SEKE-251253 format. One record per residue (C-alpha): x, y, z; residue number from 0; residue in one letter. Coordinates in steps of 0.05 Angstrom, whole numbers. Layout:
<sites>
<site <X,Y,Z>,NUM,'A'>
...
</sites>
This chain:
<sites>
<site <0,-2,0>,0,'M'>
<site <24,72,-13>,1,'R'>
<site <22,105,55>,2,'I'>
<site <35,178,68>,3,'L'>
<site <56,201,141>,4,'L'>
<site <30,272,149>,5,'L'>
<site <66,297,209>,6,'V'>
<site <89,363,243>,7,'S'>
<site <157,334,255>,8,'A'>
<site <190,267,239>,9,'F'>
<site <196,251,313>,10,'N'>
<site <210,185,349>,11,'G'>
<site <142,157,341>,12,'L'>
<site <134,176,267>,13,'S'>
<site <200,144,254>,14,'Q'>
<site <180,83,287>,15,'R'>
<site <115,76,249>,16,'V'>
<site <154,93,184>,17,'W'>
<site <204,36,197>,18,'C'>
<site <153,-16,216>,19,'A'>
<site <109,-1,155>,20,'L'>
<site <170,-6,108>,21,'R'>
<site <193,-71,142>,22,'D'>
<site <122,-96,126>,23,'A'>
<site <131,-83,54>,24,'G'>
<site <94,-20,44>,25,'H'>
<site <114,42,5>,26,'E'>
<site <117,96,57>,27,'V'>
<site <133,172,54>,28,'G'>
<site <132,230,99>,29,'V'>
<site <103,302,88>,30,'L'>
<site <116,355,139>,31,'L'>
<site <56,398,153>,32,'S'>
<site <90,465,135>,33,'I'>
<site <30,501,106>,34,'S'>
<site <-39,486,78>,35,'E'>
<site <-18,497,6>,36,'R'>
<site <42,451,13>,37,'E'>
<site <2,398,49>,38,'I'>
<site <-47,396,-10>,39,'I'>
<site <7,398,-63>,40,'D'>
<site <47,344,-24>,41,'G'>
<site <-11,299,-18>,42,'V'>
<site <-33,305,-89>,43,'R'>
<site <39,292,-114>,44,'A'>
<site <45,228,-68>,45,'A'>
<site <-24,199,-88>,46,'A'>
<site <-28,157,-27>,47,'P'>
<site <-79,105,-12>,48,'E'>
<site <-78,121,61>,49,'L'>
<site <-55,182,103>,50,'I'>
<site <-32,166,173>,51,'L'>
<site <-21,224,227>,52,'C'>
<site <23,197,283>,53,'P'>
<site <45,266,308>,54,'Y'>
<site <7,324,279>,55,'L'>
<site <-8,394,312>,56,'K'>
<site <-38,429,252>,57,'E'>
<site <-105,423,218>,58,'R'>
<site <-113,376,157>,59,'V'>
<site <-140,417,101>,60,'P'>
<site <-213,396,84>,61,'A'>
<site <-194,382,10>,62,'V'>
<site <-148,328,36>,63,'V'>
<site <-187,292,90>,64,'W'>
<site <-252,294,48>,65,'Q'>
<site <-216,259,-9>,66,'R'>
<site <-162,215,20>,67,'W'>
<site <-173,170,78>,68,'R'>
<site <-138,203,136>,69,'T'>
<site <-130,173,204>,70,'V'>
<site <-104,208,263>,71,'I'>
<site <-66,175,320>,72,'L'>
<site <-93,208,387>,73,'H'>
<site <-53,196,451>,74,'P'>
<site <-115,184,489>,75,'G'>
<site <-167,125,499>,76,'P'>
<site <-238,126,469>,77,'V'>
<site <-275,184,495>,78,'G'>
<site <-216,228,512>,79,'D'>
<site <-210,293,471>,80,'R'>
<site <-163,352,474>,81,'G'>
<site <-90,372,462>,82,'P'>
<site <-60,357,531>,83,'S'>
<site <-84,283,539>,84,'S'>
<site <-23,254,572>,85,'L'>
<site <-13,319,614>,86,'D'>
<site <-81,307,648>,87,'W'>
<site <-74,231,652>,88,'A'>
<site <-9,238,694>,89,'I'>
<site <-33,298,735>,90,'S'>
<site <-98,262,752>,91,'D'>
<site <-62,196,768>,92,'G'>
<site <-101,156,719>,93,'M'>
<site <-89,82,727>,94,'R'>
<site <-99,64,652>,95,'S'>
<site <-97,104,588>,96,'W'>
<site <-97,89,514>,97,'G'>
<site <-88,110,443>,98,'V'>
<site <-143,117,390>,99,'T'>
<site <-141,119,316>,100,'A'>
<site <-192,167,291>,101,'L'>
<site <-218,187,223>,102,'Q'>
<site <-206,261,210>,103,'A'>
<site <-271,299,213>,104,'V'>
<site <-291,373,229>,105,'E'>
<site <-297,362,303>,106,'E'>
<site <-233,352,343>,107,'L'>
<site <-221,279,362>,108,'D'>
<site <-292,262,346>,109,'A'>
<site <-285,219,280>,110,'G'>
<site <-303,146,270>,111,'P'>
<site <-256,99,306>,112,'I'>
<site <-212,52,267>,113,'W'>
<site <-171,22,323>,114,'A'>
<site <-156,30,398>,115,'S'>
<site <-112,4,453>,116,'R'>
<site <-107,12,528>,117,'T'>
<site <-51,1,574>,118,'F'>
<site <-40,7,650>,119,'P'>
<site <-2,67,682>,120,'L'>
<site <43,59,740>,121,'P'>
<site <27,89,810>,122,'A'>
<site <93,130,810>,123,'L'>
<site <81,186,761>,124,'P'>
<site <116,171,696>,125,'P'>
<site <153,225,658>,126,'R'>
<site <111,246,598>,127,'K'>
<site <166,238,551>,128,'S'>
<site <176,166,578>,129,'A'>
<site <105,150,573>,130,'L'>
<site <99,176,501>,131,'Y'>
<site <163,136,479>,132,'A'>
<site <143,73,514>,133,'G'>
<site <69,48,525>,134,'P'>
<site <41,104,477>,135,'V'>
<site <87,90,423>,136,'S'>
<site <75,13,428>,137,'D'>
<site <-2,24,427>,138,'A'>
<site <2,75,371>,139,'A'>
<site <43,27,326>,140,'L'>
<site <-6,-30,340>,141,'E'>
<site <-64,20,322>,142,'C'>
<site <-27,39,257>,143,'A'>
<site <-17,-32,236>,144,'L'>
<site <-89,-46,248>,145,'E'>
<site <-111,14,209>,146,'V'>
<site <-67,-9,150>,147,'V'>
<site <-97,-75,150>,148,'T'>
<site <-169,-50,153>,149,'K'>
<site <-154,2,99>,150,'A'>
<site <-143,-57,52>,151,'A'>
<site <-210,-88,70>,152,'D'>
<site <-265,-59,26>,153,'P'>
<site <-316,-83,73>,154,'S'>
<site <-287,-47,133>,155,'F'>
<site <-329,10,161>,156,'S'>
<site <-303,52,221>,157,'P'>
<site <-347,55,282>,158,'I'>
<site <-379,123,303>,159,'P'>
<site <-350,147,368>,160,'T'>
<site <-419,152,403>,161,'E'>
<site <-424,77,389>,162,'N'>
<site <-359,59,422>,163,'T'>
<site <-359,63,500>,164,'P'>
<site <-293,82,532>,165,'T'>
<site <-254,27,569>,166,'E'>
<site <-220,82,612>,167,'T'>
<site <-258,112,668>,168,'P'>
<site <-246,189,670>,169,'G'>
<site <-234,194,597>,170,'A'>
<site <-271,256,571>,171,'R'>
<site <-259,319,529>,172,'P'>
<site <-209,365,564>,173,'R'>
<site <-182,436,549>,174,'A'>
<site <-111,453,537>,175,'L'>
<site <-70,448,603>,176,'M'>
<site <-41,515,621>,177,'R'>
<site <13,537,668>,178,'Q'>
<site <-44,557,718>,179,'T'>
<site <-67,482,719>,180,'D'>
<site <7,460,731>,181,'R'>
<site <28,511,784>,182,'A'>
<site <52,486,851>,183,'F'>
<site <85,512,914>,184,'G'>
<site <149,484,941>,185,'W'>
<site <113,474,1009>,186,'D'>
<site <67,422,976>,187,'E'>
<site <82,346,982>,188,'P'>
<site <141,317,942>,189,'T'>
<site <93,270,905>,190,'E'>
<site <46,327,884>,191,'T'>
<site <103,370,856>,192,'I'>
<site <136,307,824>,193,'L'>
<site <72,292,787>,194,'R'>
<site <63,362,762>,195,'R'>
<site <134,367,736>,196,'I'>
<site <131,298,702>,197,'R'>
<site <66,314,670>,198,'A'>
<site <99,371,635>,199,'A'>
<site <165,333,616>,200,'D'>
<site <196,343,562>,201,'G'>
<site <147,402,542>,202,'S'>
<site <126,454,563>,203,'P'>
<site <158,445,633>,204,'G'>
<site <128,476,694>,205,'V'>
<site <140,550,711>,206,'R'>
<site <168,561,780>,207,'T'>
<site <226,596,817>,208,'E'>
<site <292,564,836>,209,'V'>
<site <348,600,869>,210,'G'>
<site <314,664,856>,211,'G'>
<site <310,651,781>,212,'L'>
<site <241,644,741>,213,'A'>
<site <247,578,704>,214,'V'>
<site <211,519,674>,215,'Y'>
<site <229,455,713>,216,'A'>
<site <240,384,679>,217,'Y'>
<site <273,319,698>,218,'D'>
<site <251,313,768>,219,'A'>
<site <269,257,816>,220,'H'>
<site <251,243,891>,221,'P'>
<site <305,261,940>,222,'G'>
<site <325,238,1008>,223,'L'>
<site <334,302,1048>,224,'A'>
<site <280,327,1096>,225,'R'>
<site <265,380,1144>,226,'G'>
<site <290,443,1109>,227,'S'>
<site <251,505,1089>,228,'R'>
<site <212,491,1025>,229,'P'>
<site <245,521,961>,230,'G'>
<site <314,522,995>,231,'T'>
<site <370,497,951>,232,'L'>
<site <401,437,989>,233,'L'>
<site <457,411,943>,234,'G'>
<site <481,399,873>,235,'R'>
<site <505,337,837>,236,'R'>
<site <522,316,767>,237,'Q'>
<site <488,378,739>,238,'G'>
<site <426,372,781>,239,'A'>
<site <403,413,842>,240,'V'>
<site <365,388,903>,241,'Q'>
<site <305,433,927>,242,'V'>
<site <270,425,993>,243,'A'>
<site <194,410,987>,244,'T'>
<site <140,409,1041>,245,'G'>
<site <156,340,1063>,246,'D'>
<site <223,323,1032>,247,'G'>
<site <261,342,971>,248,'S'>
<site <267,334,896>,249,'L'>
<site <327,333,849>,250,'W'>
<site <317,377,786>,251,'L'>
<site <361,355,729>,252,'G'>
<site <345,408,677>,253,'H'>
<site <316,478,677>,254,'L'>
<site <298,527,624>,255,'R'>
<site <308,599,643>,256,'P'>
<site <240,639,628>,257,'A'>
<site <252,688,576>,258,'G'>
<site <253,704,503>,259,'Q'>
<site <305,649,484>,260,'Y'>
<site <311,605,543>,261,'G'>
<site <347,540,531>,262,'I'>
<site <334,474,571>,263,'K'>
<site <403,461,605>,264,'L'>
<site <428,421,662>,265,'P'>
<site <403,455,725>,266,'A'>
<site <472,476,750>,267,'T'>
<site <489,506,683>,268,'T'>
<site <425,547,683>,269,'A'>
<site <435,573,752>,270,'L'>
<site <507,588,748>,271,'G'>
<site <529,638,799>,272,'E'>
<site <464,632,837>,273,'R'>
<site <493,565,863>,274,'L'>
<site <550,599,901>,275,'R'>
<site <549,571,973>,276,'G'>
<site <508,510,950>,277,'V'>
<site <547,448,970>,278,'P'>
<site <566,391,926>,279,'N'>
<site <531,327,948>,280,'S'>
<site <587,273,947>,281,'P'>
<site <566,203,933>,282,'I'>
<site <610,140,938>,283,'E'>
<site <641,134,868>,284,'A'>
<site <612,67,843>,285,'Y'>
<site <574,35,904>,286,'A'>
<site <546,-31,890>,287,'E'>
<site <484,-19,931>,288,'A'>
<site <452,50,935>,289,'E'>
<site <386,79,963>,290,'A'>
<site <338,85,903>,291,'P'>
<site <329,159,913>,292,'N'>
<site <402,174,907>,293,'T'>
<site <407,217,844>,294,'Y'>
<site <463,196,795>,295,'R'>
<site <466,188,722>,296,'Q'>
<site <520,134,722>,297,'V'>
<site <516,70,765>,298,'R'>
<site <558,8,770>,299,'Y'>
<site <539,-60,798>,300,'R'>
<site <566,-131,793>,301,'R'>
<site <531,-200,791>,302,'T'>
<site <586,-252,793>,303,'G'>
<site <629,-248,729>,304,'A'>
<site <588,-194,700>,305,'I'>
<site <598,-120,710>,306,'G'>
<site <540,-74,693>,307,'W'>
<site <555,-1,680>,308,'L'>
<site <484,35,673>,309,'L'>
<site <479,106,646>,310,'F'>
<site <418,148,632>,311,'D'>
<site <427,221,607>,312,'F'>
<site <368,263,594>,313,'Y'>
<site <345,258,523>,314,'N'>
<site <408,221,510>,315,'G'>
<site <449,284,506>,316,'A'>
<site <522,283,529>,317,'M'>
<site <557,345,549>,318,'A'>
<site <631,340,568>,319,'P'>
<site <613,328,640>,320,'G'>
<site <568,269,623>,321,'H'>
<site <625,242,579>,322,'C'>
<site <677,249,637>,323,'R'>
<site <631,211,685>,324,'R'>
<site <619,156,639>,325,'L'>
<site <690,151,623>,326,'L'>
<site <707,143,695>,327,'A'>
<site <656,94,701>,328,'G'>
<site <683,54,641>,329,'L'>
<site <754,56,672>,330,'R'>
<site <728,31,740>,331,'H'>
<site <689,-24,705>,332,'A'>
<site <745,-47,662>,333,'A'>
<site <791,-49,723>,334,'G'>
<site <750,-104,758>,335,'Q'>
<site <759,-178,749>,336,'D'>
<site <698,-190,710>,337,'T'>
<site <690,-231,645>,338,'R'>
<site <633,-188,615>,339,'V'>
<site <621,-114,619>,340,'L'>
<site <551,-93,600>,341,'V'>
<site <544,-19,580>,342,'L'>
<site <469,-5,584>,343,'R'>
<site <439,62,567>,344,'G'>
<site <367,90,587>,345,'G'>
<site <301,63,558>,346,'T'>
<site <283,130,526>,347,'E'>
<site <350,142,494>,348,'A'>
<site <415,104,493>,349,'F'>
<site <452,166,469>,350,'S'>
<site <443,222,418>,351,'N'>
<site <513,245,418>,352,'G'>
<site <538,314,435>,353,'V'>
<site <495,362,479>,354,'H'>
<site <471,415,429>,355,'L'>
<site <433,456,480>,356,'N'>
<site <497,464,522>,357,'V'>
<site <538,481,461>,358,'I'>
<site <487,533,439>,359,'E'>
<site <485,567,506>,360,'A'>
<site <560,570,512>,361,'A'>
<site <597,636,507>,362,'P'>
<site <639,608,453>,363,'D'>
<site <600,551,418>,364,'P'>
<site <656,529,373>,365,'A'>
<site <703,516,429>,366,'A'>
<site <645,483,469>,367,'A'>
<site <631,437,409>,368,'A'>
<site <706,420,405>,369,'W'>
<site <710,402,475>,370,'A'>
<site <646,358,472>,371,'N'>
<site <669,318,413>,372,'I'>
<site <737,308,445>,373,'R'>
<site <704,284,508>,374,'A'>
<site <656,235,476>,375,'I'>
<site <715,210,432>,376,'N'>
<site <749,187,497>,377,'Q'>
<site <691,144,514>,378,'V'>
<site <690,113,446>,379,'C'>
<site <762,95,450>,380,'R'>
<site <753,63,519>,381,'E'>
<site <702,20,492>,382,'I'>
<site <744,-1,431>,383,'I'>
<site <805,-15,471>,384,'A'>
<site <776,-55,525>,385,'C'>
<site <808,-124,524>,386,'T'>
<site <797,-146,597>,387,'R'>
<site <723,-159,588>,388,'Q'>
<site <675,-180,535>,389,'V'>
<site <639,-113,522>,390,'V'>
<site <564,-113,511>,391,'V'>
<site <531,-47,486>,392,'A'>
<site <457,-53,508>,393,'A'>
<site <417,-3,467>,394,'Y'>
<site <357,-4,512>,395,'A'>
<site <335,60,478>,396,'G'>
<site <336,96,411>,397,'S'>
<site <400,130,390>,398,'A'>
<site <421,178,337>,399,'G'>
<site <481,209,305>,400,'A'>
<site <545,197,351>,401,'G'>
<site <500,161,399>,402,'G'>
<site <493,106,349>,403,'V'>
<site <568,105,340>,404,'M'>
<site <584,107,413>,405,'L'>
<site <573,32,425>,406,'G'>
<site <595,2,356>,407,'L'>
<site <665,-11,385>,408,'G'>
<site <634,-61,433>,409,'A'>
<site <641,-138,422>,410,'D'>
<site <567,-146,421>,411,'V'>
<site <510,-97,407>,412,'V'>
<site <444,-119,437>,413,'A'>
<site <385,-76,421>,414,'A'>
<site <316,-74,451>,415,'R'>
<site <260,-87,402>,416,'D'>
<site <223,-29,376>,417,'G'>
<site <276,25,384>,418,'I'>
<site <299,68,326>,419,'V'>
<site <369,82,305>,420,'L'>
<site <392,142,262>,421,'N'>
<site <463,123,242>,422,'P'>
<site <485,185,210>,423,'Y'>
<site <501,258,222>,424,'Y'>
<site <450,312,197>,425,'D'>
<site <467,376,236>,426,'I'>
<site <523,403,193>,427,'G'>
<site <576,359,224>,428,'L'>
<site <620,308,189>,429,'F'>
<site <619,267,255>,430,'G'>
<site <671,232,297>,431,'S'>
<site <663,181,353>,432,'E'>
<site <714,138,314>,433,'L'>
<site <657,119,268>,434,'H'>
<site <705,114,207>,435,'T'>
<site <738,61,243>,436,'Y'>
<site <678,21,276>,437,'T'>
<site <620,29,227>,438,'L'>
<site <656,-3,163>,439,'P'>
<site <678,-60,207>,440,'R'>
<site <607,-74,224>,441,'R'>
<site <571,-64,160>,442,'V'>
<site <625,-59,104>,443,'G'>
<site <655,4,75>,444,'A'>
<site <603,13,19>,445,'D'>
<site <541,5,64>,446,'R'>
<site <573,47,121>,447,'A'>
<site <578,104,69>,448,'Q'>
<site <507,92,44>,449,'R'>
<site <481,95,115>,450,'L'>
<site <515,162,125>,451,'I'>
<site <492,191,57>,452,'D'>
<site <419,165,59>,453,'D'>
<site <403,194,127>,454,'K'>
<site <345,149,142>,455,'L'>
<site <322,116,205>,456,'P'>
<site <330,42,220>,457,'M'>
<site <289,-7,256>,458,'S'>
<site <323,-63,297>,459,'T'>
<site <303,-113,244>,460,'A'>
<site <341,-71,190>,461,'Q'>
<site <397,-63,239>,462,'A'>
<site <406,-134,248>,463,'V'>
<site <404,-149,174>,464,'R'>
<site <457,-95,157>,465,'T'>
<site <504,-119,216>,466,'G'>
<site <497,-57,255>,467,'L'>
<site <466,-97,314>,468,'V'>
<site <481,-166,334>,469,'D'>
<site <424,-186,379>,470,'E'>
<site <352,-158,391>,471,'V'>
<site <317,-173,456>,472,'G'>
<site <244,-165,479>,473,'P'>
<site <210,-97,477>,474,'R'>
<site <186,-95,547>,475,'H'>
<site <242,-64,588>,476,'P'>
<site <237,-116,647>,477,'E'>
<site <235,-173,596>,478,'A'>
<site <295,-139,559>,479,'Y'>
<site <333,-137,625>,480,'G'>
<site <322,-209,638>,481,'Q'>
<site <342,-227,567>,482,'W'>
<site <403,-184,572>,483,'L'>
<site <425,-222,636>,484,'T'>
<site <420,-287,598>,485,'L'>
<site <458,-260,541>,486,'L'>
<site <516,-234,588>,487,'A'>
<site <518,-302,621>,488,'E'>
<site <524,-337,555>,489,'R'>
<site <584,-291,535>,490,'H'>
<site <611,-298,607>,491,'G'>
<site <632,-371,597>,492,'D'>
<site <705,-372,621>,493,'A'>
<site <732,-407,564>,494,'R'>
<site <695,-372,506>,495,'A'>
<site <706,-301,541>,496,'A'>
<site <780,-314,544>,497,'R'>
<site <784,-332,472>,498,'K'>
<site <742,-273,449>,499,'R'>
<site <786,-225,490>,500,'R'>
<site <849,-256,462>,501,'A'>
<site <823,-250,390>,502,'A'>
<site <803,-179,399>,503,'K'>
<site <873,-161,429>,504,'A'>
<site <906,-192,369>,505,'R'>
<site <863,-156,320>,506,'R'>
<site <875,-88,352>,507,'L'>
<site <949,-103,354>,508,'A'>
<site <948,-120,282>,509,'A'>
<site <913,-60,256>,510,'E'>
<site <958,-27,203>,511,'R'>
<site <927,43,216>,512,'I'>
<site <927,64,292>,513,'P'>
<site <862,93,323>,514,'L'>
<site <897,157,330>,515,'D'>
<site <898,166,254>,516,'V'>
<site <824,155,248>,517,'Y'>
<site <808,203,303>,518,'E'>
<site <857,253,274>,519,'T'>
<site <824,249,204>,520,'R'>
<site <754,256,234>,521,'E'>
<site <774,315,278>,522,'L'>
<site <809,350,217>,523,'A'>
<site <740,346,184>,524,'E'>
<site <704,365,246>,525,'M'>
<site <748,426,256>,526,'S'>
<site <724,454,188>,527,'R'>
<site <654,444,207>,528,'D'>
<site <660,474,278>,529,'I'>
<site <707,532,267>,530,'Y'>
<site <695,554,195>,531,'T'>
<site <622,526,191>,532,'D'>
<site <629,500,123>,533,'R'>
<site <567,457,128>,534,'S'>
<site <520,505,167>,535,'G'>
<site <529,475,232>,536,'F'>
<site <515,540,269>,537,'A'>
<site <448,551,234>,538,'A'>
<site <428,478,239>,539,'A'>
<site <444,476,314>,540,'R'>
<site <403,539,325>,541,'H'>
<site <346,513,290>,542,'A'>
<site <349,447,326>,543,'F'>
<site <355,478,396>,544,'V'>
<site <301,532,380>,545,'G'>
<site <253,477,348>,546,'K'>
<site <248,521,285>,547,'L'>
<site <204,493,231>,548,'R'>
<site <238,467,167>,549,'P'>
<site <223,504,102>,550,'S'>
<site <210,437,66>,551,'A'>
<site <204,360,72>,552,'T'>
<site <274,331,58>,553,'P'>
<site <269,295,-9>,554,'R'>
<site <294,233,18>,555,'R'>
<site <229,222,58>,556,'L'>
<site <180,242,3>,557,'L'>
<site <135,190,-26>,558,'L'>
<site <146,198,-103>,559,'T'>
<site <93,185,-152>,560,'G'>
<site <56,215,-209>,561,'D'>
<site <10,271,-193>,562,'A'>
<site <-63,254,-213>,563,'G'>
<site <-127,290,-209>,564,'P'>
<site <-155,300,-137>,565,'I'>
<site <-204,241,-126>,566,'P'>
<site <-279,255,-111>,567,'A'>
<site <-300,250,-38>,568,'P'>
<site <-292,179,-18>,569,'W'>
<site <-349,145,18>,570,'P'>
<site <-343,145,91>,571,'R'>
<site <-393,92,119>,572,'T'>
<site <-400,101,193>,573,'G'>
<site <-382,176,191>,574,'D'>
<site <-454,200,203>,575,'T'>
<site <-489,251,246>,576,'G'>
<site <-490,329,246>,577,'P'>
<site <-413,334,245>,578,'A'>
<site <-411,297,181>,579,'A'>
<site <-463,342,147>,580,'E'>
<site <-428,406,166>,581,'R'>
<site <-355,384,149>,582,'R'>
<site <-312,443,131>,583,'T'>
<site <-245,429,161>,584,'S'>
<site <-212,375,203>,585,'A'>
<site <-180,397,271>,586,'A'>
<site <-121,355,290>,587,'V'>
<site <-100,354,363>,588,'R'>
<site <-27,369,386>,589,'P'>
<site <12,304,400>,590,'A'>
<site <65,307,455>,591,'V'>
<site <125,343,433>,592,'P'>
<site <192,312,438>,593,'V'>
<site <243,358,467>,594,'S'>
<site <314,371,445>,595,'A'>
</sites>
């Protein structure tokens, strides 16, 4: 089937749907909803059999939804309507939620239903971005695949909304959640504040005051400290700050200063001199057992012959400080007498490479970018050169650009099913991370260059076929963790591990060209991008950080086809009632933005 994804941005969910439909053999293209005219012209040029909208904030022009089957994936269960579905679900402590595939009609989220899914929500408030990348993404993909199957069935008729009772108590039309709905006082209970902040993460954040600075707060985690005056800054650690609440404390990992061009930054960077006198909160470097509320981004634990180095950086962005912490963790782990070292990233993102927000906010962005790439390269070198353990890079979350390249020097790359990999650089940078060494050794020189040039996302199934990934584990995070343990134990067999380590050491020693040469060549190219801006890195970085809209859909994503006449309105059996008779335009609710 010829399927067009009409989207506001080619975000993580859109990429996942795109990959899955292509893996299923469909012809799939993307059209960014830049303007009404471009949508109409783009749809006509694509001549799709079906339009899917996994992430759309703008209205679909009437001439489109009246003549092409247009189905919207709404991040709420049957009966839910409005642009802040996930925000309200988290804020209200809903115990279950869902996704609904709706036909586009005039009334917002009121069209006939093609498919729906529900899922449980945890008692501890999830971060909105994590909920969107996890259960919402899974449910939306299932709905999308069901829609495609039903679109191929001429006897299928979508069910009017009024004939479909909701399976989720509390699902109802809700207004846009505003900052007044999100507001809290630091004297309120920790759980209340945590829920408010997580319901707005990663966009738009919650307006508050920290250290006397008006900010939007993100990335909140419960703390251990108690008994201080609410709102007091108690400490700082690894870029985060600890703030006293009414009955305890919270760690805030990221803040965005309120203003005309505030950028989301590590909290200590955003507060700067306002942290004078706020103590650092030391922690034991790599304790095997820690209290769950101890805030840290890198953790190490050991189970028998297996060492586990766990890291989780917000949105997968790695500033020099993150790189230094991960490097220290790697060196600590490599110094242990284990046979296997598992390097596991977060479930939202394994890594997305250098921290563009920190670079953009720096007084000298070029110097900051140079320091960042040098720091992440040290991590890559440590992984490649590790011969004391069999190294398993566990991609529990999606990865992009240098974040994909980061783990390719490992002996085994083990991905969680359903993640998306973007193994290319698309921000005006040649790229480093020693990818000119690791990528061709995994996929071959010709394919490596095609991946860099094509600039297309890749599913785990495709990654296995190309050799980028060795093993794929279950989608559910807990099942993936259990599977990963069995995989590590298999590679931890004493004899097999010894042979593999020895073979790697011989291979590295036999390399005709040292690693230094690969890095030097890459940095020579990077220096031209960073310091002379030969490929527009400054403008591309600014657009990414500021979430500026692109001027056109990249040609590589378009669904090519011969433009034909606009078809007559197609019959929409099941689309009945007053709304169907007064159709003039289709309103499409905002999906959850994915922050930089």
